[in-house]
C-alpha positions as CSV (number, residue, x, y, z in Angstrom):
1,M,-27.2,92.0,149.5
2,N,-27.0,95.2,147.7
3,D,-27.1,97.3,150.8
4,L,-24.2,95.4,152.4
5,L,-22.3,95.7,149.0
6,I,-22.9,99.5,149.2
7,A,-21.6,99.6,153.0
8,A,-18.5,98.1,151.9
9,W,-17.7,100.6,149.2
10,F,-18.2,103.2,151.8
11,L,-16.3,101.5,154.4
12,I,-13.3,100.7,152.1
13,G,-13.5,104.2,150.7
14,S,-13.1,105.6,154.4
15,F,-9.9,103.7,155.1
16,F,-8.6,104.8,151.7
17,F,-8.7,108.4,152.9
18,L,-6.2,107.4,155.9
19,N,-3.7,106.7,152.8
20,D,-2.5,109.9,150.7
21,A,-1.9,107.7,148.1
22,L,-5.4,106.2,147.8
23,V,-7.5,109.3,148.4
24,E,-8.5,109.6,144.8
25,S,-9.5,105.7,144.9
26,G,-11.4,106.6,147.9
27,T,-13.3,109.4,146.4
28,W,-14.4,106.9,143.4
29,L,-15.4,104.5,145.9
30,F,-17.9,106.6,147.6
31,I,-19.1,107.7,144.0
32,V,-19.7,104.6,142.9
33,G,-21.4,103.8,146.4
34,S,-23.6,107.0,146.4
35,A,-24.7,105.7,142.6
36,L,-25.6,102.5,143.8
37,K,-27.7,103.6,146.9
38,L,-29.5,105.9,144.5
39,T,-30.6,102.9,142.1
40,S,-31.6,100.8,145.1
């Protein structure tokens, strides 16, 4: 289940990079996803 959540963070973050207004949020989603991957 945790891997599914991490994949969702990365997928949503990827879509956020398509909109200039959401790039910063997308960056944070990648950071959170990476941190979760380190702990799993």
